[in-house]
PyMOL Python script that loads the backbone (N, CA, C, O; Angstrom):
from pymol import cmd

cmd.read_pdbstr("""\
ATOM      1  N   MET A   1       0.837  -1.163   0.004  1.00  0.00           N
ATOM      2  CA  MET A   1      -0.027   0.016  -0.032  1.00  0.00           C
ATOM      3  C   MET A   1       0.866   1.272  -0.002  1.00  0.00           C
ATOM      4  O   MET A   1       1.929   1.255   0.619  1.00  0.00           O
ATOM      5  N   PRO A   2       0.446   2.349  -0.663  1.00  0.00           N
ATOM      6  CA  PRO A   2       1.121   3.623  -0.529  1.00  0.00           C
ATOM      7  C   PRO A   2       1.106   4.149   0.831  1.00  0.00           C
ATOM      8  O   PRO A   2       0.204   3.867   1.620  1.00  0.00           O
ATOM      9  N   LYS A   3       2.108   4.925   1.127  1.00  0.00           N
ATOM     10  CA  LYS A   3       2.236   5.576   2.471  1.00  0.00           C
ATOM     11  C   LYS A   3       2.155   7.111   2.230  1.00  0.00           C
ATOM     12  O   LYS A   3       2.989   7.668   1.516  1.00  0.00           O
ATOM     13  N   LEU A   4       1.205   7.746   2.796  1.00  0.00           N
ATOM     14  CA  LEU A   4       1.050   9.174   2.719  1.00  0.00           C
ATOM     15  C   LEU A   4       2.262   9.912   3.327  1.00  0.00           C
ATOM     16  O   LEU A   4       2.542   9.645   4.496  1.00  0.00           O
ATOM     17  N   VAL A   5       2.960  10.751   2.700  1.00  0.00           N
ATOM     18  CA  VAL A   5       4.100  11.464   3.282  1.00  0.00           C
ATOM     19  C   VAL A   5       3.925  12.994   3.292  1.00  0.00           C
ATOM     20  O   VAL A   5       4.635  13.694   4.013  1.00  0.00           O
ATOM     21  N   TYR A   6       2.959  13.517   2.473  1.00  0.00           N
ATOM     22  CA  TYR A   6       2.666  14.864   2.448  1.00  0.00           C
ATOM     23  C   TYR A   6       1.216  15.200   2.321  1.00  0.00           C
ATOM     24  O   TYR A   6       0.659  15.007   1.240  1.00  0.00           O
ATOM     25  N   ASP A   7       0.552  15.692   3.351  1.00  0.00           N
ATOM     26  CA  ASP A   7      -0.884  15.988   3.290  1.00  0.00           C
ATOM     27  C   ASP A   7      -1.168  17.395   3.869  1.00  0.00           C
ATOM     28  O   ASP A   7      -1.337  17.541   5.080  1.00  0.00           O
ATOM     29  N   PRO A   8      -1.219  18.370   3.046  1.00  0.00           N
ATOM     30  CA  PRO A   8      -1.587  19.676   3.538  1.00  0.00           C
ATOM     31  C   PRO A   8      -3.009  19.816   4.067  1.00  0.00           C
ATOM     32  O   PRO A   8      -3.918  19.118   3.619  1.00  0.00           O
ATOM     33  N   ASP A   9      -3.192  20.702   5.002  1.00  0.00           N
ATOM     34  CA  ASP A   9      -4.515  20.863   5.476  1.00  0.00           C
ATOM     35  C   ASP A   9      -5.469  21.392   4.362  1.00  0.00           C
ATOM     36  O   ASP A   9      -5.066  22.231   3.557  1.00  0.00           O
ATOM     37  N   PRO A  10      -6.678  20.918   4.323  1.00  0.00           N
ATOM     38  CA  PRO A  10      -7.652  21.439   3.312  1.00  0.00           C
ATOM     39  C   PRO A  10      -8.069  22.758   3.660  1.00  0.00           C
ATOM     40  O   PRO A  10      -8.062  23.151   4.827  1.00  0.00           O
ATOM     41  N   GLU A  11      -8.452  23.496   2.636  1.00  0.00           N
ATOM     42  CA  GLU A  11      -9.025  24.866   2.893  1.00  0.00           C
ATOM     43  C   GLU A  11     -10.565  24.690   2.946  1.00  0.00           C
ATOM     44  O   GLU A  11     -11.175  23.947   2.177  1.00  0.00           O
ATOM     45  N   THR A  12     -11.130  25.423   3.904  1.00  0.00           N
ATOM     46  CA  THR A  12     -12.641  25.411   3.995  1.00  0.00           C
ATOM     47  C   THR A  12     -13.204  26.566   3.203  1.00  0.00           C
ATOM     48  O   THR A  12     -12.819  27.719   3.395  1.00  0.00           O
ATOM     49  N   SER A  13     -14.070  26.262   2.359  1.00  0.00           N
ATOM     50  CA  SER A  13     -14.695  27.283   1.530  1.00  0.00           C
ATOM     51  C   SER A  13     -15.550  28.235   2.306  1.00  0.00           C
ATOM     52  O   SER A  13     -15.927  27.922   3.435  1.00  0.00           O
ATOM     53  N   LYS A  14     -15.889  29.426   1.742  1.00  0.00           N
ATOM     54  CA  LYS A  14     -16.715  30.396   2.418  1.00  0.00           C
ATOM     55  C   LYS A  14     -18.125  29.755   2.541  1.00  0.00           C
ATOM     56  O   LYS A  14     -18.801  29.967   3.548  1.00  0.00           O
ATOM     57  N   GLN A  15     -18.558  28.998   1.559  1.00  0.00           N
ATOM     58  CA  GLN A  15     -19.884  28.344   1.648  1.00  0.00           C
ATOM     59  C   GLN A  15     -19.973  27.342   2.781  1.00  0.00           C
ATOM     60  O   GLN A  15     -21.000  27.208   3.446  1.00  0.00           O
ATOM     61  N   ALA A  16     -18.787  26.593   2.995  1.00  0.00           N
ATOM     62  CA  ALA A  16     -18.834  25.586   4.046  1.00  0.00           C
ATOM     63  C   ALA A  16     -18.873  26.323   5.449  1.00  0.00           C
ATOM     64  O   ALA A  16     -19.530  25.859   6.381  1.00  0.00           O
ATOM     65  N   LEU A  17     -18.169  27.444   5.553  1.00  0.00           N
ATOM     66  CA  LEU A  17     -18.177  28.202   6.759  1.00  0.00           C
ATOM     67  C   LEU A  17     -19.580  28.806   7.012  1.00  0.00           C
ATOM     68  O   LEU A  17     -20.097  28.808   8.129  1.00  0.00           O
ATOM     69  N   LYS A  18     -20.132  29.290   5.962  1.00  0.00           N
ATOM     70  CA  LYS A  18     -21.516  29.893   6.024  1.00  0.00           C
ATOM     71  C   LYS A  18     -22.520  28.870   6.572  1.00  0.00           C
ATOM     72  O   LYS A  18     -23.336  29.163   7.446  1.00  0.00           O
ATOM     73  N   HIS A  19     -22.421  27.664   6.018  1.00  0.00           N
ATOM     74  CA  HIS A  19     -23.374  26.628   6.409  1.00  0.00           C
ATOM     75  C   HIS A  19     -22.883  25.791   7.605  1.00  0.00           C
ATOM     76  O   HIS A  19     -23.552  24.828   7.981  1.00  0.00           O
ATOM     77  N   LYS A  20     -21.724  26.135   8.217  1.00  0.00           N
ATOM     78  CA  LYS A  20     -21.187  25.408   9.276  1.00  0.00           C
ATOM     79  C   LYS A  20     -21.041  23.945   9.043  1.00  0.00           C
ATOM     80  O   LYS A  20     -21.345  23.104   9.889  1.00  0.00           O
ATOM     81  N   ALA A  21     -20.550  23.665   7.825  1.00  0.00           N
ATOM     82  CA  ALA A  21     -20.352  22.274   7.433  1.00  0.00           C
ATOM     83  C   ALA A  21     -19.210  21.647   8.084  1.00  0.00           C
ATOM     84  O   ALA A  21     -18.130  22.237   8.114  1.00  0.00           O
ATOM     85  N   SER A  22     -19.365  20.492   8.611  1.00  0.00           N
ATOM     86  CA  SER A  22     -18.298  19.748   9.213  1.00  0.00           C
ATOM     87  C   SER A  22     -18.483  18.286   8.772  1.00  0.00           C
ATOM     88  O   SER A  22     -19.552  17.863   8.333  1.00  0.00           O
ATOM     89  N   GLY A  23     -17.366  17.538   8.918  1.00  0.00           N
ATOM     90  CA  GLY A  23     -17.425  16.097   8.610  1.00  0.00           C
ATOM     91  C   GLY A  23     -16.266  15.626   7.823  1.00  0.00           C
ATOM     92  O   GLY A  23     -15.222  16.277   7.791  1.00  0.00           O
ATOM     93  N   THR A  24     -16.418  14.522   7.193  1.00  0.00           N
ATOM     94  CA  THR A  24     -15.418  13.890   6.418  1.00  0.00           C
ATOM     95  C   THR A  24     -15.775  13.662   4.944  1.00  0.00           C
ATOM     96  O   THR A  24     -16.905  13.319   4.598  1.00  0.00           O
ATOM     97  N   VAL A  25     -14.788  13.864   4.116  1.00  0.00           N
ATOM     98  CA  VAL A  25     -14.936  13.484   2.666  1.00  0.00           C
ATOM     99  C   VAL A  25     -13.894  12.360   2.477  1.00  0.00           C
ATOM    100  O   VAL A  25     -12.713  12.465   2.809  1.00  0.00           O
ATOM    101  N   VAL A  26     -14.461  11.261   1.903  1.00  0.00           N
ATOM    102  CA  VAL A  26     -13.507  10.066   1.546  1.00  0.00           C
ATOM    103  C   VAL A  26     -13.231  10.278   0.070  1.00  0.00           C
ATOM    104  O   VAL A  26     -14.157  10.380  -0.735  1.00  0.00           O
ATOM    105  N   ILE A  27     -12.014  10.342  -0.267  1.00  0.00           N
ATOM    106  CA  ILE A  27     -11.493  10.519  -1.609  1.00  0.00           C
ATOM    107  C   ILE A  27     -10.742   9.256  -2.048  1.00  0.00           C
ATOM    108  O   ILE A  27      -9.845   8.761  -1.365  1.00  0.00           O
ATOM    109  N   GLY A  28     -11.149   8.765  -3.209  1.00  0.00           N
ATOM    110  CA  GLY A  28     -10.498   7.647  -3.833  1.00  0.00           C
ATOM    111  C   GLY A  28      -9.535   8.101  -4.836  1.00  0.00           C
ATOM    112  O   GLY A  28      -9.701   9.170  -5.424  1.00  0.00           O
ATOM    113  N   MET A  29      -8.539   7.337  -5.056  1.00  0.00           N
ATOM    114  CA  MET A  29      -7.489   7.776  -6.039  1.00  0.00           C
ATOM    115  C   MET A  29      -6.617   6.560  -6.499  1.00  0.00           C
ATOM    116  O   MET A  29      -6.682   5.477  -5.917  1.00  0.00           O
ATOM    117  N   VAL A  30      -5.857   6.773  -7.494  1.00  0.00           N
ATOM    118  CA  VAL A  30      -4.872   5.797  -7.804  1.00  0.00           C
ATOM    119  C   VAL A  30      -3.536   6.519  -7.595  1.00  0.00           C
ATOM    120  O   VAL A  30      -3.318   7.574  -8.192  1.00  0.00           O
ATOM    121  N   VAL A  31      -2.639   5.979  -6.764  1.00  0.00           N
ATOM    122  CA  VAL A  31      -1.311   6.523  -6.502  1.00  0.00           C
ATOM    123  C   VAL A  31      -0.422   5.864  -7.562  1.00  0.00           C
ATOM    124  O   VAL A  31      -0.278   4.642  -7.604  1.00  0.00           O
ATOM    125  N   ASP A  32       0.166   6.701  -8.412  1.00  0.00           N
ATOM    126  CA  ASP A  32       1.039   6.134  -9.458  1.00  0.00           C
ATOM    127  C   ASP A  32       2.383   5.650  -8.941  1.00  0.00           C
ATOM    128  O   ASP A  32       2.657   5.794  -7.749  1.00  0.00           O
ATOM    129  N   LYS A  33       3.212   5.095  -9.770  1.00  0.00           N
ATOM    130  CA  LYS A  33       4.452   4.622  -9.298  1.00  0.00           C
ATOM    131  C   LYS A  33       5.520   5.627  -8.857  1.00  0.00           C
ATOM    132  O   LYS A  33       6.597   5.281  -8.372  1.00  0.00           O
ATOM    133  N   ASN A  34       5.132   6.943  -9.068  1.00  0.00           N
ATOM    134  CA  ASN A  34       6.021   8.006  -8.631  1.00  0.00           C
ATOM    135  C   ASN A  34       5.439   8.640  -7.360  1.00  0.00           C
ATOM    136  O   ASN A  34       5.993   9.613  -6.850  1.00  0.00           O
ATOM    137  N   GLY A  35       4.328   8.098  -6.844  1.00  0.00           N
ATOM    138  CA  GLY A  35       3.807   8.601  -5.571  1.00  0.00           C
ATOM    139  C   GLY A  35       2.828   9.709  -5.754  1.00  0.00           C
ATOM    140  O   GLY A  35       2.438  10.333  -4.768  1.00  0.00           O
ATOM    141  N   LEU A  36       2.407   9.993  -6.953  1.00  0.00           N
ATOM    142  CA  LEU A  36       1.480  11.103  -7.255  1.00  0.00           C
ATOM    143  C   LEU A  36      -0.012  10.623  -7.372  1.00  0.00           C
ATOM    144  O   LEU A  36      -0.273   9.573  -7.958  1.00  0.00           O
ATOM    145  N   PRO A  37      -0.921  11.355  -6.845  1.00  0.00           N
ATOM    146  CA  PRO A  37      -2.349  10.890  -6.920  1.00  0.00           C
ATOM    147  C   PRO A  37      -2.925  11.192  -8.288  1.00  0.00           C
ATOM    148  O   PRO A  37      -2.782  12.291  -8.823  1.00  0.00           O
ATOM    149  N   THR A  38      -3.577  10.189  -8.833  1.00  0.00           N
ATOM    150  CA  THR A  38      -4.283  10.312 -10.161  1.00  0.00           C
ATOM    151  C   THR A  38      -5.697   9.790 -10.021  1.00  0.00           C
ATOM    152  O   THR A  38      -6.051   9.190  -9.006  1.00  0.00           O
ATOM    153  N   GLN A  39      -6.484  10.015 -11.022  1.00  0.00           N
ATOM    154  CA  GLN A  39      -7.906   9.482 -10.956  1.00  0.00           C
ATOM    155  C   GLN A  39      -8.582   9.823  -9.676  1.00  0.00           C
ATOM    156  O   GLN A  39      -9.234   8.977  -9.065  1.00  0.00           O
ATOM    157  N   ILE A  40      -8.447  10.980  -9.281  1.00  0.00           N
ATOM    158  CA  ILE A  40      -9.041  11.447  -7.908  1.00  0.00           C
ATOM    159  C   ILE A  40     -10.543  11.623  -8.069  1.00  0.00           C
ATOM    160  O   ILE A  40     -11.000  12.251  -9.024  1.00  0.00           O
ATOM    161  N   HIS A  41     -11.334  11.052  -7.105  1.00  0.00           N
ATOM    162  CA  HIS A  41     -12.809  11.168  -7.191  1.00  0.00           C
ATOM    163  C   HIS A  41     -13.292  11.043  -5.753  1.00  0.00           C
ATOM    164  O   HIS A  41     -12.610  10.520  -4.871  1.00  0.00           O
ATOM    165  N   VAL A  42     -14.538  11.567  -5.563  1.00  0.00           N
ATOM    166  CA  VAL A  42     -15.167  11.498  -4.250  1.00  0.00           C
ATOM    167  C   VAL A  42     -15.893  10.199  -4.082  1.00  0.00           C
ATOM    168  O   VAL A  42     -16.706   9.827  -4.928  1.00  0.00           O
ATOM    169  N   VAL A  43     -15.615   9.492  -2.995  1.00  0.00           N
ATOM    170  CA  VAL A  43     -16.267   8.225  -2.664  1.00  0.00           C
ATOM    171  C   VAL A  43     -17.566   8.546  -1.810  1.00  0.00           C
ATOM    172  O   VAL A  43     -18.646   8.023  -2.087  1.00  0.00           O
ATOM    173  N   SER A  44     -17.406   9.414  -0.778  1.00  0.00           N
ATOM    174  CA  SER A  44     -18.528   9.825   0.003  1.00  0.00           C
ATOM    175  C   SER A  44     -18.198  11.157   0.672  1.00  0.00           C
ATOM    176  O   SER A  44     -17.027  11.505   0.827  1.00  0.00           O
ATOM    177  N   SER A  45     -19.213  11.887   1.061  1.00  0.00           N
ATOM    178  CA  SER A  45     -19.058  13.188   1.695  1.00  0.00           C
ATOM    179  C   SER A  45     -20.125  13.438   2.703  1.00  0.00           C
ATOM    180  O   SER A  45     -21.285  13.101   2.465  1.00  0.00           O
ATOM    181  N   ASP A  46     -19.777  14.026   3.837  1.00  0.00           N
ATOM    182  CA  ASP A  46     -20.801  14.391   4.896  1.00  0.00           C
ATOM    183  C   ASP A  46     -21.525  15.649   4.436  1.00  0.00           C
ATOM    184  O   ASP A  46     -22.641  15.903   4.888  1.00  0.00           O
ATOM    185  N   SER A  47     -20.906  16.471   3.521  1.00  0.00           N
ATOM    186  CA  SER A  47     -21.464  17.782   3.105  1.00  0.00           C
ATOM    187  C   SER A  47     -20.971  18.119   1.742  1.00  0.00           C
ATOM    188  O   SER A  47     -19.783  17.986   1.445  1.00  0.00           O
ATOM    189  N   LYS A  48     -21.909  18.571   0.874  1.00  0.00           N
ATOM    190  CA  LYS A  48     -21.406  18.990  -0.484  1.00  0.00           C
ATOM    191  C   LYS A  48     -20.514  20.159  -0.413  1.00  0.00           C
ATOM    192  O   LYS A  48     -19.715  20.374  -1.324  1.00  0.00           O
ATOM    193  N   TYR A  49     -20.606  20.947   0.645  1.00  0.00           N
ATOM    194  CA  TYR A  49     -19.789  22.121   0.772  1.00  0.00           C
ATOM    195  C   TYR A  49     -18.335  21.854   1.040  1.00  0.00           C
ATOM    196  O   TYR A  49     -17.500  22.749   0.915  1.00  0.00           O
ATOM    197  N   LEU A  50     -18.012  20.586   1.422  1.00  0.00           N
ATOM    198  CA  LEU A  50     -16.572  20.265   1.695  1.00  0.00           C
ATOM    199  C   LEU A  50     -15.880  19.620   0.568  1.00  0.00           C
ATOM    200  O   LEU A  50     -14.671  19.403   0.636  1.00  0.00           O
ATOM    201  N   VAL A  51     -16.561  19.309  -0.444  1.00  0.00           N
ATOM    202  CA  VAL A  51     -15.998  18.531  -1.553  1.00  0.00           C
ATOM    203  C   VAL A  51     -14.856  19.229  -2.345  1.00  0.00           C
ATOM    204  O   VAL A  51     -13.826  18.618  -2.629  1.00  0.00           O
ATOM    205  N   ASP A  52     -15.055  20.456  -2.675  1.00  0.00           N
ATOM    206  CA  ASP A  52     -13.964  21.193  -3.444  1.00  0.00           C
ATOM    207  C   ASP A  52     -12.705  21.340  -2.591  1.00  0.00           C
ATOM    208  O   ASP A  52     -11.597  21.211  -3.110  1.00  0.00           O
ATOM    209  N   GLY A  53     -12.850  21.600  -1.329  1.00  0.00           N
ATOM    210  CA  GLY A  53     -11.601  21.706  -0.471  1.00  0.00           C
ATOM    211  C   GLY A  53     -10.962  20.394  -0.429  1.00  0.00           C
ATOM    212  O   GLY A  53      -9.739  20.332  -0.562  1.00  0.00           O
ATOM    213  N   ALA A  54     -11.689  19.294  -0.252  1.00  0.00           N
ATOM    214  CA  ALA A  54     -11.031  18.001  -0.225  1.00  0.00           C
ATOM    215  C   ALA A  54     -10.338  17.599  -1.435  1.00  0.00           C
ATOM    216  O   ALA A  54      -9.212  17.102  -1.390  1.00  0.00           O
ATOM    217  N   LEU A  55     -11.016  17.809  -2.587  1.00  0.00           N
ATOM    218  CA  LEU A  55     -10.398  17.583  -3.872  1.00  0.00           C
ATOM    219  C   LEU A  55      -9.052  18.367  -4.027  1.00  0.00           C
ATOM    220  O   LEU A  55      -8.013  17.806  -4.378  1.00  0.00           O
ATOM    221  N   ASN A  56      -9.136  19.632  -3.757  1.00  0.00           N
ATOM    222  CA  ASN A  56      -7.902  20.391  -3.941  1.00  0.00           C
ATOM    223  C   ASN A  56      -6.812  19.950  -3.000  1.00  0.00           C
ATOM    224  O   ASN A  56      -5.648  19.912  -3.400  1.00  0.00           O
ATOM    225  N   ALA A  57      -7.130  19.616  -1.776  1.00  0.00           N
ATOM    226  CA  ALA A  57      -5.996  19.060  -0.880  1.00  0.00           C
ATOM    227  C   ALA A  57      -5.516  17.766  -1.389  1.00  0.00           C
ATOM    228  O   ALA A  57      -4.309  17.528  -1.349  1.00  0.00           O
ATOM    229  N   ALA A  58      -6.408  16.846  -1.897  1.00  0.00           N
ATOM    230  CA  ALA A  58      -5.926  15.500  -2.383  1.00  0.00           C
ATOM    231  C   ALA A  58      -5.022  15.637  -3.565  1.00  0.00           C
ATOM    232  O   ALA A  58      -4.121  14.815  -3.736  1.00  0.00           O
ATOM    233  N   ARG A  59      -5.224  16.694  -4.443  1.00  0.00           N
ATOM    234  CA  ARG A  59      -4.325  16.827  -5.558  1.00  0.00           C
ATOM    235  C   ARG A  59      -2.935  17.241  -5.192  1.00  0.00           C
ATOM    236  O   ARG A  59      -2.035  17.146  -6.027  1.00  0.00           O
ATOM    237  N   GLN A  60      -2.705  17.715  -3.932  1.00  0.00           N
ATOM    238  CA  GLN A  60      -1.433  18.158  -3.472  1.00  0.00           C
ATOM    239  C   GLN A  60      -0.702  16.977  -2.703  1.00  0.00           C
ATOM    240  O   GLN A  60       0.494  17.061  -2.425  1.00  0.00           O
ATOM    241  N   TYR A  61      -1.444  15.915  -2.385  1.00  0.00           N
ATOM    242  CA  TYR A  61      -0.858  14.816  -1.610  1.00  0.00           C
ATOM    243  C   TYR A  61       0.342  14.173  -2.351  1.00  0.00           C
ATOM    244  O   TYR A  61       0.426  14.128  -3.579  1.00  0.00           O
ATOM    245  N   ARG A  62       1.273  13.673  -1.480  1.00  0.00           N
ATOM    246  CA  ARG A  62       2.383  12.916  -2.091  1.00  0.00           C
ATOM    247  C   ARG A  62       2.563  11.634  -1.276  1.00  0.00           C
ATOM    248  O   ARG A  62       2.369  11.639  -0.060  1.00  0.00           O
ATOM    249  N   PHE A  63       2.915  10.589  -1.912  1.00  0.00           N
ATOM    250  CA  PHE A  63       3.023   9.297  -1.360  1.00  0.00           C
ATOM    251  C   PHE A  63       4.339   8.625  -1.592  1.00  0.00           C
ATOM    252  O   PHE A  63       5.084   8.962  -2.512  1.00  0.00           O
ATOM    253  N   GLU A  64       4.625   7.622  -0.700  1.00  0.00           N
ATOM    254  CA  GLU A  64       5.653   6.603  -1.042  1.00  0.00           C
ATOM    255  C   GLU A  64       4.808   5.652  -1.823  1.00  0.00           C
ATOM    256  O   GLU A  64       3.785   5.211  -1.298  1.00  0.00           O
ATOM    257  N   PRO A  65       5.162   5.284  -3.082  1.00  0.00           N
ATOM    258  CA  PRO A  65       4.247   4.402  -3.749  1.00  0.00           C
ATOM    259  C   PRO A  65       4.251   2.982  -3.203  1.00  0.00           C
ATOM    260  O   PRO A  65       5.211   2.547  -2.568  1.00  0.00           O
ATOM    261  N   GLY A  66       3.159   2.269  -3.462  1.00  0.00           N
ATOM    262  CA  GLY A  66       3.038   0.853  -3.161  1.00  0.00           C
ATOM    263  C   GLY A  66       4.086   0.203  -3.930  1.00  0.00           C
ATOM    264  O   GLY A  66       4.592   0.771  -4.898  1.00  0.00           O
ATOM    265  N   THR A  67       4.464  -1.035  -3.526  1.00  0.00           N
ATOM    266  CA  THR A  67       5.449  -1.821  -4.202  1.00  0.00           C
ATOM    267  C   THR A  67       4.898  -3.255  -4.366  1.00  0.00           C
ATOM    268  O   THR A  67       4.021  -3.689  -3.619  1.00  0.00           O
ATOM    269  N   TYR A  68       5.429  -3.956  -5.344  1.00  0.00           N
ATOM    270  CA  TYR A  68       5.149  -5.328  -5.601  1.00  0.00           C
ATOM    271  C   TYR A  68       6.496  -5.935  -5.936  1.00  0.00           C
ATOM    272  O   TYR A  68       7.103  -5.597  -6.953  1.00  0.00           O
ATOM    273  N   LYS A  69       6.967  -6.840  -5.073  1.00  0.00           N
ATOM    274  CA  LYS A  69       8.269  -7.584  -5.209  1.00  0.00           C
ATOM    275  C   LYS A  69       9.359  -6.518  -5.289  1.00  0.00           C
ATOM    276  O   LYS A  69      10.344  -6.673  -6.010  1.00  0.00           O
ATOM    277  N   GLY A  70       9.159  -5.390  -4.507  1.00  0.00           N
ATOM    278  CA  GLY A  70      10.195  -4.351  -4.426  1.00  0.00           C
ATOM    279  C   GLY A  70      10.205  -3.362  -5.522  1.00  0.00           C
ATOM    280  O   GLY A  70      11.087  -2.504  -5.567  1.00  0.00           O
ATOM    281  N   VAL A  71       9.244  -3.439  -6.434  1.00  0.00           N
ATOM    282  CA  VAL A  71       9.169  -2.509  -7.567  1.00  0.00           C
ATOM    283  C   VAL A  71       7.872  -1.608  -7.342  1.00  0.00           C
ATOM    284  O   VAL A  71       6.773  -2.112  -7.112  1.00  0.00           O
ATOM    285  N   PRO A  72       8.080  -0.307  -7.422  1.00  0.00           N
ATOM    286  CA  PRO A  72       6.914   0.620  -7.293  1.00  0.00           C
ATOM    287  C   PRO A  72       5.846   0.371  -8.388  1.00  0.00           C
ATOM    288  O   PRO A  72       6.114   0.184  -9.575  1.00  0.00           O
ATOM    289  N   VAL A  73       4.654   0.389  -7.869  1.00  0.00           N
ATOM    290  CA  VAL A  73       3.464   0.073  -8.746  1.00  0.00           C
ATOM    291  C   VAL A  73       2.369   1.096  -8.401  1.00  0.00           C
ATOM    292  O   VAL A  73       2.317   1.695  -7.327  1.00  0.00           O
ATOM    293  N   ALA A  74       1.481   1.242  -9.439  1.00  0.00           N
ATOM    294  CA  ALA A  74       0.287   2.084  -9.193  1.00  0.00           C
ATOM    295  C   ALA A  74      -0.702   1.328  -8.308  1.00  0.00           C
ATOM    296  O   ALA A  74      -0.949   0.141  -8.523  1.00  0.00           O
ATOM    297  N   THR A  75      -1.272   2.022  -7.301  1.00  0.00           N
ATOM    298  CA  THR A  75      -2.117   1.278  -6.343  1.00  0.00           C
ATOM    299  C   THR A  75      -3.319   2.148  -6.022  1.00  0.00           C
ATOM    300  O   THR A  75      -3.168   3.341  -5.759  1.00  0.00           O
ATOM    301  N   GLU A  76      -4.575   1.534  -6.040  1.00  0.00           N
ATOM    302  CA  GLU A  76      -5.818   2.247  -5.573  1.00  0.00           C
ATOM    303  C   GLU A  76      -5.819   2.359  -4.105  1.00  0.00           C
ATOM    304  O   GLU A  76      -5.439   1.425  -3.399  1.00  0.00           O
ATOM    305  N   THR A  77      -6.255   3.526  -3.608  1.00  0.00           N
ATOM    306  CA  THR A  77      -6.401   3.738  -2.174  1.00  0.00           C
ATOM    307  C   THR A  77      -7.496   4.759  -1.920  1.00  0.00           C
ATOM    308  O   THR A  77      -7.971   5.427  -2.839  1.00  0.00           O
ATOM    309  N   GLU A  78      -7.880   4.866  -0.689  1.00  0.00           N
ATOM    310  CA  GLU A  78      -8.863   5.877  -0.204  1.00  0.00           C
ATOM    311  C   GLU A  78      -8.314   6.661   0.973  1.00  0.00           C
ATOM    312  O   GLU A  78      -7.620   6.123   1.835  1.00  0.00           O
ATOM    313  N   VAL A  79      -8.632   7.909   0.986  1.00  0.00           N
ATOM    314  CA  VAL A  79      -8.111   8.798   2.093  1.00  0.00           C
ATOM    315  C   VAL A  79      -9.350   9.554   2.605  1.00  0.00           C
ATOM    316  O   VAL A  79     -10.157  10.066   1.829  1.00  0.00           O
ATOM    317  N   GLY A  80      -9.470   9.603   4.000  1.00  0.00           N
ATOM    318  CA  GLY A  80     -10.527  10.434   4.557  1.00  0.00           C
ATOM    319  C   GLY A  80      -9.950  11.840   4.940  1.00  0.00           C
ATOM    320  O   GLY A  80      -8.911  11.935   5.593  1.00  0.00           O
ATOM    321  N   ILE A  81     -10.621  12.860   4.537  1.00  0.00           N
ATOM    322  CA  ILE A  81     -10.193  14.244   4.867  1.00  0.00           C
ATOM    323  C   ILE A  81     -11.250  14.840   5.790  1.00  0.00           C
ATOM    324  O   ILE A  81     -12.417  14.964   5.418  1.00  0.00           O
ATOM    325  N   SER A  82     -10.853  15.185   6.921  1.00  0.00           N
ATOM    326  CA  SER A  82     -11.864  15.718   7.960  1.00  0.00           C
ATOM    327  C   SER A  82     -11.846  17.289   7.961  1.00  0.00           C
ATOM    328  O   SER A  82     -10.809  17.939   7.825  1.00  0.00           O
ATOM    329  N   PHE A  83     -13.082  17.827   8.127  1.00  0.00           N
ATOM    330  CA  PHE A  83     -13.205  19.270   8.273  1.00  0.00           C
ATOM    331  C   PHE A  83     -14.010  19.501   9.633  1.00  0.00           C
ATOM    332  O   PHE A  83     -14.826  18.702  10.092  1.00  0.00           O
ATOM    333  N   ARG A  84     -13.647  20.725  10.203  1.00  0.00           N
ATOM    334  CA  ARG A  84     -14.354  21.089  11.389  1.00  0.00           C
ATOM    335  C   ARG A  84     -14.525  22.529  11.226  1.00  0.00           C
ATOM    336  O   ARG A  84     -13.530  23.245  11.114  1.00  0.00           O
ATOM    337  N   THR A  85     -15.788  23.046  11.202  1.00  0.00           N
ATOM    338  CA  THR A  85     -16.049  24.500  11.175  1.00  0.00           C
ATOM    339  C   THR A  85     -16.806  24.818  12.417  1.00  0.00           C
ATOM    340  O   THR A  85     -17.670  24.072  12.877  1.00  0.00           O
ATOM    341  N   TYR A  86     -16.442  25.983  12.955  1.00  0.00           N
ATOM    342  CA  TYR A  86     -17.082  26.491  14.207  1.00  0.00           C
ATOM    343  C   TYR A  86     -17.879  27.715  14.037  1.00  0.00           C
ATOM    344  O   TYR A  86     -18.450  28.220  15.004  1.00  0.00           O
TER     345      TYR A  86
END
""", "prot")
cmd.dss("prot")
cmd.show_as("cartoon", "prot")
cmd.util.cbc("prot")
cmd.orient("prot")
């Protein structure tokens, strides 16, 4: 499995703040053999107002790629991104 090595905090949109949206967005992706996220998509979300921030954050993620017999390979994975607005 790939190992997440860089995960910047997601930005909360003005709409999410206005609606006091909180929760988790689960993002699915393929981590390529260079550790970069590709084919990024939303698996589930607690609020539609959190989706854009989660997708933008996921695009910036960096991983140690998954390996098979010691060779880096593309691997499907899911990551939960949590938001809390007050």
